[in-house]
N, C-alpha and C positions, 0 to 999 in steps of 0.2 A: 505494500500500499503506500501511497506518497505521503511523507510526514506530514503535512498539512491536513489531511482528512481525519486523522484523529489525535491532533496535538493538545495536552492539556496544560500547557504550562501556567500554574496558578499558584501564587504566592502562599494560598491557604493550605497548601500541601507539603509545606516545608514544617520540621519540628525543631526543635532546640536552636533556633536561629532569633536574634532581637529583632530584627528588622528585614525587611526586603529592599533593595534598591533596585529598582526598572531601568534600563538603560536603553538603546535603540536596539541590542543585539538580544536581549533578555533579562534574566532576573540574576541577582548577585545575592545569596544570604550573606548576613553580617552580624557579627557577634558582638557589636562595639555600639554605642550609643555615637554620633556625630562628634562629640566633644572628647571623647576618648580617642577616636581614630584622630582627631585632630593633636592630641600628646604624641600618640606616637608616630605620626606622619613626621614628627622632627629628626628621625634617624631612620633612614631609610631600611635598614634590618629589620624595626619593629615595625614599619609600616606593612611590610610584606608579609609579617607572621602576622600582624593582628588582623590581616585580610584574608587569611586561610579561613576554611569554614570547619574548624575543627569540632566535633561532636554535632554538628547541623545533618539531617537528614530529611529524604521526602519520606514522609510516613501517611498513609493512605488506603482505603479500602476499594478494591476493585475486584471485578472479574474478569478483567484481561489476563490472557494467555500467553502475553509478553510484553515486555517493555522496553524503549530504546531511547537512550539519553543522548543529546546531543551537549556538548560543552565547550568553551573557550577557556584555555589555559591562557594565564595573565602572568603567573610567576611559580616560583616553587623555592622550598627550602631543602626539600630533601629530592634526591634524584630517583623516586619512585611512585607511583600514583596508582591506589586501589579503590574501589566501592566494593563495600560490603552488601550484599544480598542477604537479607532474612525477609522468610514468609511466616506469617502467625506465629512469630517470635520464636522460630528455630532458624539459626544460618543455615543458608542455601551454598553460598560461595563467595569468594572473593575475586571480582575482575577487574583488570589491570596490567599494568606493565612495571617491572624493574627499572625501565628508564623513564623519564618523563618525556613524551615524544613531542610530535608536532602541535601547533598551535589548537587545531581543532580536533577534537576528540569525539568517540561514540560508545558507548556502553551498548550492547546488547543482552537480553539475558530471557529465555523462554523456558516455561514450563514442561517438565516432561509428560508424556502420554499418561502415566498415572495421575498425574496432577491435573489434568485438563478436567476438571468436573463440571467446570460451567459455575461453581459456587463463587462467591465474592471472599478474597481472601484479604489478610493486612500484609501490604507489601511496606517494608521499611528498607531503604536504599541509605547508606552511610557514606557521607561525601570524605573525599581525602581531605585528612588535615594537616598536610605541609605543604600544599598547592592553593593557590589562588585561581579563580574560576567563575566563569559566568555561564548559567545555564541557558542553552538557546533553547531547546526543546524538551518535553517529554512526550513519548508518542506510545499510545496504547495499541493493542489487536481493534480488529475491525471490531465498531458495535459496542466496545467496552466502555464505561463509565467511571470515573474515581470521586471519591469523599474524601473529606480528611479524617485521620483515625481521631478518636477522641483522646484528648491528653490525659496524662494521669492528674491525678489531684494536686500532688504536691511536687514542690520546685527546688532543686539544687544547683547552686551556683559553685563554681569551682574557679579559685581565682590561682595564679602561679605564673610558671615560667616554661622552660621549653618539655619539662617531664609532664606539666600538667598538659601544653598546649598535645602532648604526644609522641615526640620524639624519643625512642627511634623504632616504635611499631612500625610495622608495614602495612596491617590491617587496621583500618580505623575505628571498629568497632572493638579492638583491643586496648585501647587507651583506657587509662585509670576512671576517668570522667563516665565514660561511655559504659563500661562496665559495672562501675558503681551504682550510676541511674539506674539501669538494668535490675541490678541485683534490690535497689530499694523502692525500684517500682517507681521513679520520679522523671519528670522533666529535667533537662539538665543544660544550663548556660554555662559553655566552656569558656572562660575568661582566660585562659594561660596565652602568654605570649614569650616567644623563647628569646632568652638573654634577659630578660626581666626582672626588678629586684623591688622589694619594698618600696612603695611611693606612695602616698596618701594620694596623690593628684588624680590616680589612676581610679580611683573609686568616684564614682558619679551620682552625687545627690539625686540626680533624675534619673537613674536607670529604672525603665519601666519593666523591670521586674521583680517581683518579691519572692526571696529566696523563703521556704522552710528549713534550710539547712544549708551549710557553707563549709567548705574546704580551703583551705590557704595553705600553699605550699611552693614561698619564696627562700631564700638564703642563700643557695649554691653560689648565685653570679654574686652576690651581696659579699661574700668570702674572697673573693679577688679584685671586689672595686674599690674598697676603703682601707685606708693606711693605718687606721686606727678605730677600736672597738667603740671608743665614745660616738666618734662620726654615725656607725652603725646602728649603735643604741638611738641616738636621735631619729634617723630614719624609721625605724622599725616602730618607736614608741607612737611616733605620730600617725604611722599609717594604721595602728591598732586602736588607738584615741579614737580615730576617725570610724573606722570599722564599727567598734563597738557602738558609737552613737547613731550610726546609721541603720544598724541590725540589732538594735535593743530588742531583747529578748529572743533574741535566734540563736541557736545553737551552732557556733565556730570551732573545728575541728582543723587546728593549726599543725603540719607536717613540717618537723625540723629535717633540715636535708639529708637525703638518701647517700649511702654510701658512693664515692668515688675513688677510683685507684690512686688519685694523687693527695688523697686527704692527709696524709701524714706528712706531706712538704710543708717547710715553715713558711709563714705567712706575717707579715706585719702587722697583721689586725690580730693574729694569734690564732689557735686550733680552730677546726671546723666543731669541734665540740664545745669549744667555751663559746661560738657563735651560737649554738643550738642552746647552750646554758643561757645568753643573753635573751633570746627569745622566750624562753620560760620563765625567766623573772619578769618580764614586762606582761606575759599572757597573764600572770599568777593574778593580777591586779583586776580580773575584767571573769565576773562568776559564770559567763554566756562560753568561755573559751577553754578549750581542753586543747591539750595538746601530745602530738602522738611522736615516738621516735621513730625519726625516715631511717635510722641505721638498722631496726628491727623490720623493715617492712619486705625486702627483698633478701637473697641469698647474696652474699656479698663473694661473688664469683663473677669473672670477667665475662662468661658467659650467658649472662643473665641480661646483658646489657649489649645492645646493638653497636656501640663504638669499644666495645669491651674496656669504657673508661666513667661513663656518667650516665649515657641515656638509655633506659631500660628499653628492650625488645618485647615482644609478645607475650614471651613468657615471662620476663621479668615483672610484667604490665599484672599478668595473672594472680600472682604471688603479691603483689600491691596491693592488689583489688581486694584479693581474700583477706587479708590481713586488714585494712581500713575497715572492711564491712564489718570484721568481727568487733573492731573496738567501737563502729558507731553504733549498730546492733546491740553490742553488752553494754552502751552506757544506758540506754533506757529512754533515749531521745525520742 
């Protein structure tokens, strides 16, 4: 069939996006407010990473027997690109390429013969978390229709750096914000930006998303940024003072820096454990904040990290999610 015969490029079919930007080419799902993106645009590396649709998915109910997604790649921060396909809550495949290819791309997925029952199914298609893209069209099979899937009743907000954004998972639904949101039965807004630090300005008072639970995971980039612990303490304290004011009464789980291969090397700021202790000291002043030891979330083995150094791979994120879920579920919130 021709693409225009049953193309349903509709912003209402997206989930886990803060807003949808319409362009002459198509639609771009975004995770940040305009004010936040202006902040990140001050540095090109943050601008690109904040434009990646980490955690975003198409989530719809349809009787279609196939989907065809056309998209435009506008930048990337990792050299791979995958979309994850879920049907009725079960993952069916991860489609893409180990290298980011041409600007124009196309994803196609067709049900197998046993699945072609004519019944409506819940289709969930997770977008690459390290690629900036615009969706040009979503095409269903002849005569099929689509409607937005019902969102979950509660919202999860994940704040952090590249680990929260999802590097170095290859499958976008392997990142810990997606896995954790599925385990908890929550919508998720992933506001992780690779390379970022504790920064009170990154918290937008007018964020049109009210979380029921928040995770915060910064610190590993702060460790290499500041020359003295007091500098870090001031930045970290300002971040949590603002977060506690904006989200009073909402449980916040703070993850101290994960294991990294070079963490025993001396830094002028001190050890990474001293930085974690500073985070704990600051957070102790706030009754809604609980601190989780990041060093205990993932086995301290290079094989658990995509770069053998810092960023968890798909298996590493599995361990991280299981341990985060254990802490959160056991907290009674």
